[in-house]
N, C-alpha and C positions, 0 to 999 in steps of 0.2 A: 562979633562973628568969630567962632572958633576956627583957627587955622593953624597949620604947622608950616615951617619953612623947610623946603627940601634942600639937600646938599647936591654936590656934583657940578658939572660944567654948565648946566642950564637951570639954575635954581629958580624956584617959584613958590607961591603959597598954595597950599591945598586946603580947601574948605572941607570940614567934616561935621556930621550931625551925630549926636550921641543921645541915646535914650535907654533907660533901664539900669538895673544892677545885676551883677552875677558874672558868670564866665563870659568872656568877650566873644562876640561874633562880628567879623568885619565883612561888609558887603561891598562888592566891586561891580559897578554897573556895566552895561553893554554899550556898544556904539549904536547910535549917536546920542545917548540919553544922559542922565545925571543920577545923583543919589536919590532923586525924587521917584525914580521907578520902583524903589523898594518900600514905598509908604505902607502898604498892607503888611509886608513881611516884618518891617520894623515894629509895628504895633503888636503883631502876633508874638514875635520873639521876646520882646520886652515884657509882655504880659505873662509869658511862660517862664520868666525868671532869668533872662539873659541881658547882658550889657551889649547893646547893639551900636556899632559904629558904621556909618555909611559915609563915604567920602566921594568927592568929585575928582575924577581924573584931571590932570593938567589940561587946560584948554576947554574944559566942559563945566557946565553949571556955574558955581560961584568961585571956582578956583582960578588961579592966575592963568594968563594967556601968553606964555613966552613964545618966541618965534622959532624955537628949536626944542629938541628933546622928546619928540613924538616917536619913540621906538621902545620895544619891549624891555630892553635893558634899563632904560631910564624909568619906565613905568614901574618895573620891579624895584628899582632903587627908591623911588618915591614911596612905594608901599613899605619898604624897609624903614624909611625915615618915619613914617606914620606910626608903625608898631613900636619903634624905638623911643620916639619922643613922648608917646602916650604910655610907655613902659608896660605894654601889654604882653601877657604870657598865657599859655594854655589856650591859644587863640584858635577858633574855627574860622577859616577863610571860605568865603563863598563868592565865586566869580561867575557871572552870567555872560555868555557869548564872548565878546572880546575880553571881558574881565577874566574869563577862565584862562586866557593866555598869560595874563599878569600873574595869576596864582601859580601856574606851572613855572613860569620864568623866575618868580620869586623863590619857589622851592628849590629850583636848580642852582640859583646863585647865592641865596641867603638862607636856605633851609637849615643849615647847621647852626643857626643862631639859637635854636631851641625855643623860639617863641610860639611856633605853630604846632598844634597837636592834631588838627583835623583839617581837611580841605575838601571842598565841594566844587565840582565843575558842572555848571548847569547850562545845557545847550551850548557848550563851549567850543571854541575854535581848535584847541589842541586835539590830537597831536600834530596833524598835518592836513591842510585842506587842498593844496594844489595838486592837480592831476599830473603825475609823472609816471615813468616806466615802472617804478617800484611802488606807486600808489595809484593804480588804475581806476579806483573808485572815487578819486578826488574830483575837485571842481576844475573845469577847463580854464586856462589862463584868460581866455576871451571874456569870461564872465566878469572877472575882476577888472580887466581893461575897460569893459563897457561901463562899469560903475564909476571908474575913475574919470572917464571922459564925460559922463553925465554930470558928475559933481563939479568938474571944472567948467563945463558949459553953463550950467544953471543950478547951483546947489539948492536954492530955495525950491525950485520945481521938482528936483530929484527927491528931496526929502518929503515934499508934499505927497508924492506917490509911493515912496519907499515902504511906509508902514503897513500898507494893505497886504503886501507880500510877506512882510516881517511877521505879522500876526495872522496871516492866512484869512483875511477878511475880504468881503465883496464891497465894492464902492457903492453899489446901488441897494444895499440892505442896511437896516438900522443898527444891527448888532455891531458893537465895538466902535461906533463912530466917535463917541466921547474919548475913548482910549486913543484913537488915532489923532484926534485934535490935541489932546494933552501931550502925546509923544512928539508931534510936530512942533509944538511950542517949546519943548525942552531942546529939541534938535536945532531949531532955528536960532536959539539963544547961544549955542556953543560957538567957539572960535572958528572962523572959516578955515584957519590952518588945520586945526585938530580934526575937522570933519573930512579932510582929504589927506590925512597923514598916515594911513595904515600901510606901512612900508612892506615891500616884498621881502626884504632882507632885514634881519634883526638889527643890523648895524646902521640902517638908514635913519636920517633925520630929516625933518621937514623945514623948509624955508618958505618965505612968502612967494618966491618966484618959481619954485619947483617942488611941488608936493611929491611925496614918495609913498603912494598908496599901497596898501594892504599888508599890514603886519600879519594879517590872518593866514595867508597861504602857508607860511613856514613857521608857525608859532613854536612848535616843538617836534623834533624828530623822535622816533620811538625809543631808541636807546637812551637818549637824553631824558626822555619822559620817565623811564624807569628809574633813572638816577634821582630825579626830582622826587618821585614818590617815596623812594627808600629813605631820603633825607627827612621827609616829613614824618613818616610812620615806619620806622625800622622793623617793627614786628610784622608789618604787612607788606611784603615785597612783591606780591603777585598783583600785577596791574593788567587789566584787560583793555585792549584798544577799542575805543568806541567806533561803531560803524558810522561812516560819514556819507552824507548825501548832499547833493547840490541844494536841495530845498531847505537844509538845516543851516545854511550859511547865514551868518549875521556879522 
């Protein structure tokens, strides 16, 4: 099973899947899934002539399940370790949902490594989800608190219902039921710690006794986001801020 060993204060093994040859594309999954969410994209991209690497975030899929390190700085460091140990250059990063926060944080902290040439944020959490005075279109804190409470109370039941809203599907209609079942299977298999460790502040870490949910609300502030983009693509310094809606939260 192909893995890399991460560095830093909370080291673990990251599982990755690789297919195809050519310029590298690294895919970063959303919460609470794994690299398996990219099955169709892996096939399409490899057939189009790309080397595709999809990995499992710590605590998810087939990666290690440490008791700490569930914060965006560590996630970004893990991504840096993957790119470095596989010696990838001219990389296109693609992050979906929570994975988009990892892409942005990686570019801000490690973007001057010269390994990444392109970045895609797909339905991603950056730049800033939490509703504040200077971000009136964000998501109210009570939404995140409600999710946190539901996960702590009964994470199996919460995840069983979560994907209908995630994919905008109706429970009583046949469309998408297989996708929901597949997604629940991936989510239920993840570490209980990682499923409730999305911290409010980037410096938070998760412990078995006190989860620190939602890294999403403050993934990246706008000025920091512009810096990250300029490190990735110096020739393209104009970055538009995505419009954020409560329904797009993942």
